[in-house]
N, C-alpha and C positions, 0 to 999 in steps of 0.2 A: 428262494422261490418268489417268482413274480405272481402278484395277485391283482386282478382286475376287479374293481368294485364299481357298481352302478349305484348312484344316489338319487332318490326321488324326493323333491321338495314340495311339501304339501301346502305351500302358500304361493299365490300368484303375484303378490305384491312385490315390486322390485327391491324395496329396502327392508323387507320383512326380517323379523328377528330369527325366524327359522331358516331363511335364506342365508343370513349372515353366519349362523352357527354351522350350517351344513358346508358353507364355503370356506369355513375355517379348518374343516376336517383334513383336507389333503396335507396341510403342514404339520398335523399332529399324528399322521399315519406312520406306522412302523416302516422300516426299510423294505422295499420291494412291493409295497401296497400302493396301487394307483387308483385314485377315486375320481370318477367322471360323473357329473350331474346330468341326468336325462331330462330332456324337455317333455313335460306332460300338459302344458297349457293348451295345446292345440288339438288334443284328443277329443273326438265327439263323445257325447254321453253313450255309454254302452247301450247297445240295441241290437239284439239278435238279427233283426231284419237287415241291418247294415253288413251283415256276414253272408248274405245270399250268393254273392259271387267271391266268397273268401274274405278274410279279415282285411279291413282297409289298410292302406299303407303305413300310416302313422302308428296305429296300435301294433301292427306286425313288426315295425322297426324297434318299438319299445320291447316287445316280447324277444325279439332276436338278441337285442343288447343284453337283456337280462339272462337269457339262456347262455350267451357267450361269456358272462361274467362269472367270476369265482364266488361273489358275495353281493349282497344288497344292503343299502342302508336306507331306511325310510324316515324321513324327518317331517314332523308335522306340528302345527300349532293345534290349539283346542278351540273349537268354535261350538258354543252352546253345549258344553260338556261332551263333545264328540269329535269326530275326525271330519276334516273338510272334504267336500264332495270331490274335489279334484283328485285327491289321493286315492279315495275309495274307487272312483272311476278307473284310474289307471290300474289299480289291482284287479278290478273286475275284468277289464279287457284282457290283461296278461294271464289271469287265472283260467280263462276260457279257451285258451289255445290247446289244440291236442297234444302238443309236446310238453305241456305242463312245466313251463320254464321256472316257476316258483317252487316246485316240488323238491325238497332236499336242499334248497339254496340256504346257505348260511346267511341269516338276516339279523340285522341290528335295527331296533327302533329307537328313535331320539325324538322326544317331544320337548316343548318349552311353553313357557307362559310368563308374562310380566307379573303374574300373581304369585300366591304363595303354594300352589299346587303343582306348578311345572307341567301342565298338560297331562297329568296322570291318567285321567279318564280317556282321553284321546289314545294314549299309549295302550290302556287295556283294550279298547275297541280295536286298535290295529292288531294287537296280539290275537284277539278272538278271530278277526277276519283273516289274518295271515296264517294262523294254525289250520284253518280249513283248507288252504291252498297247499298245505304240505310243506310249507317253508320251514326250514330248521332255525327256529328262533333262539337267539342268544339270550339266555335266562340270566338271573342274578339281579344285582342292583340295576334297576331300570334307569335309562337316560331320561330323566324328567327334570329339566333344568328350570329351577324356580327363579323369580325375579330376574328373567333373562335380559330385560332392558338394562340392568345395572352391570351386566357382564360383558357387554359389547361396546366397542368404540370403533369408529372409522371402518365399520364392515367386518370386524373380526372379534372373536372372544379374547378378552384381555385378562379376565380373572384367572389367576394362576391354578386355584384349586379346580375349577371347572376344566381348564385345558388339560390338567393332569388326569382328571377322572375320565374324559373323553379319550385321552390317549391310551389309558388302560382298557377302556371298552374297545377300542380298535384293535389292540393287541389280543383281546379275547376273540374278536371276529376272526383275526389272522390264525389263531390257534385252531378254531373250528375249521377253517379252510384246510389248513396243514393236516388235520386229522382225516379229512376226506380224501386227502392225497391227491 
């Protein structure tokens, strides 16, 4: 079974640890899973007034990509014990679409931090926000990568245990997609 996955990267910095982790995922994915990162850096801040003539093109394109995907991966750092505005903004735009593209969408959350907590509070905030949208969250051991700076080199995750854990979580996402049929 072919599975199309959209990834959202919650950090705008080109060399961010979140970006490096998210860009490692395609090489860890199970056979048949294709992961494509969506661009969210150009989305305007959510404002209902901007929808007077319909959803603007960029947010609509993102919503369409998520609607067409079999699953979603949301990757995020933790800023001030929460989720960065860019990722929340993307979720806000997509969640307000009439076709509810997040509803029932198998969704994996991956957070990281160079510290000892792995962005777990950002992870929990994302779980709270995404549960309201109706996303089907992959539960169990959360992806909250601690000391992430020690686990990446040259733009990729090199830590074997982290790679194995992420591969297992991607398999759990694939299982959720297969169950949906």
